[in-house]
C-alpha positions in Angstrom: 10.2 0.8 -3.8 7.1 2.8 -4.6 3.8 1.8 -3.1 1.4 -0.3 -5.2 -2.3 -0.8 -5.1 -3.3 -4.3 -4.2 -6.8 -5.9 -4.1 -7.4 -9.1 -2.1 -9.8 -11.2 -4.1 -12.5 -13.5 -2.7 -11.4 -16.7 -4.3 -8.2 -17.8 -6.0 -10.3 -19.8 -8.5 -12.2 -16.7 -9.6 -9.7 -16.0 -12.3 -10.5 -19.3 -14.0 -14.2 -18.2 -14.5 -15.6 -16.5 -17.6 -15.9 -12.7 -17.4 -19.6 -12.6 -16.4 -19.1 -15.1 -13.5 -15.8 -13.4 -12.5 -17.7 -10.1 -12.3 -20.6 -11.7 -10.3 -18.3 -13.5 -7.8 -15.8 -10.7 -7.2 -17.6 -7.4 -7.8 -21.2 -7.7 -6.7 -22.1 -7.0 -3.1 -24.3 -9.2 -0.9 -27.4 -7.7 -2.4 -26.3 -8.6 -5.9 -25.6 -5.0 -6.9 -22.3 -3.7 -8.3 -19.8 -2.7 -5.7 -18.8 0.8 -6.9 -16.4 1.3 -4.0 -13.8 -1.4 -3.9 -11.4 -1.9 -1.0 -7.7 -1.8 -2.0 -4.5 -1.3 -0.1 -1.5 0.9 -0.9 1.7 -0.9 0.2 5.2 -1.9 -0.7 4.3 -5.4 -1.9 7.8 -6.8 -1.4 7.8 -5.9 2.3 4.2 -6.0 3.5 2.0 -8.3 1.4 2.1 -11.2 3.9 1.4 -8.9 6.8 -1.4 -7.1 4.9 -3.2 -10.2 3.6 -3.0 -12.0 7.0 -4.1 -8.9 9.1 -6.8 -7.8 6.7 -8.5 -11.2 6.5 -8.0 -12.4 10.1 -8.9 -9.0 11.4 -12.4 -9.1 9.9 -12.9 -12.7 10.7 -12.6 -14.2 7.2 -10.7 -17.5 6.7 -7.7 -16.3 4.5 -6.9 -19.7 3.0 -8.9 -19.2 -0.2 -7.8 -15.6 -0.9 -5.0 -14.1 -3.0 -3.9 -10.6 -3.9 -3.7 -8.9 -7.3 -1.6 -5.9 -8.1 -3.5 -3.1 -9.8 -0.8 -0.6 -10.7 -0.2 -0.1 -14.4 -3.5 -1.7 -15.3 -4.8 0.0 -18.5 -8.2 -0.1 -20.3 -10.3 1.6 -17.6 -10.9 5.1 -16.2 -13.1 7.1 -14.0 -11.7 5.8 -10.7 -10.9 8.0 -7.8 -8.5 6.7 -5.1 -9.5 8.1 -1.7 -8.0 7.2 1.7 -10.5 6.1 4.3 -10.4 8.0 7.5 -11.9 5.5 10.0 -10.2 2.4 11.3 -12.0 -0.5 9.6 -9.8 -3.4 10.6 -8.5 -4.8 13.9 -5.0 -4.0 12.8 -3.5 -0.6 12.5 -1.4 -1.5 9.4 -4.3 -2.8 7.4 -6.4 0.2 8.4 -3.7 2.7 7.6 -3.0 1.3 4.1 -6.7 0.8 3.2 -8.0 2.9 0.3 -11.1 2.8 -1.9 -11.5 2.8 -5.6 -14.7 4.6 -6.4 -16.3 3.9 -9.7 -18.7 6.5 -11.3 -21.1 3.8 -12.6 -21.4 0.1 -13.4 -20.0 0.5 -16.9 -16.7 1.9 -15.6 -16.6 -1.0 -13.1 -17.1 -3.5 -15.9 -14.2 -1.9 -17.9 -12.0 -2.3 -14.8 -13.1 -5.9 -14.3 -12.5 -6.8 -18.0 -9.1 -5.0 -18.0 -8.1 -6.9 -14.8 -9.1 -10.3 -16.1 -7.4 -9.7 -19.5 -4.1 -8.7 -17.9 -3.6 -11.5 -15.4 -0.7 -12.9 -17.4 1.4 -9.9 -16.4 2.3 -11.5 -13.0 -0.5 -9.6 -11.2 -1.6 -12.5 -9.0 0.3 -12.9 -5.7 -0.5 -16.0 -3.7 0.4 -15.8 0.0 0.3 -19.3 1.3 -1.5 -20.5 4.4 1.9 -21.5 5.8 3.3 -18.0 5.3 0.2 -16.4 6.9 0.3 -18.7 9.9 4.0 -18.2 10.3 3.5 -14.5 10.4 0.6 -14.7 12.9 2.6 -17.0 15.2 5.6 -14.7 15.0 3.5 -11.8 16.1 2.0 -13.8 19.0 5.5 -14.9 20.0 6.5 -11.3 20.2 3.4 -10.6 22.3 2.1 -8.0 19.7 -0.8 -6.3 21.4 -3.1 -6.4 18.3 -2.5 -10.1 17.7 -2.9 -10.9 21.3 -6.3 -9.2 21.3 -7.4 -11.1 18.2 -6.2 -14.4 19.5 -8.0 -13.8 22.8 -11.3 -12.6 21.2 -11.7 -14.5 18.0 -12.9 -18.1 18.0 -12.5 -18.1 14.1 -8.9 -17.2 14.5 -8.3 -20.0 17.1 -9.8 -22.5 14.6 -7.8 -21.2 11.7 -4.5 -21.1 13.5 -4.8 -24.6 14.8 -5.8 -26.3 11.5 
């Protein structure tokens, strides 16, 4: 299967918001400015989505329970985006780092076109919810196999210890 672009969104409930609030919650940075460079991942979603979502979120210390993924391939109604691979390792896990890409928008208007196209096309089975149970199962399997990356995260992350035992 061909690779697909996937974006992990901040809150599952974001898609129930009106467009302006959806834009504010999901696409403005911590300073309240438009994020013109969005993190996305290029993966085979049937094989790697559980691994990706778990490793990306746990690896940067974010509780993954409120997140879900959205497929971006085939999304129409927007343009001006350049997909560029990142060259530095930005996550604690090699797989998440290796599949990480950025969508770079020329300006806020192009970002808004993307946001509105995305929200308008959610009925096309774009949302993929990886459950807490699936993510925990994956993490525990990796720990049982003594995976080096997972062993390091388990040893060094208090947030991970809290999440995995809830």
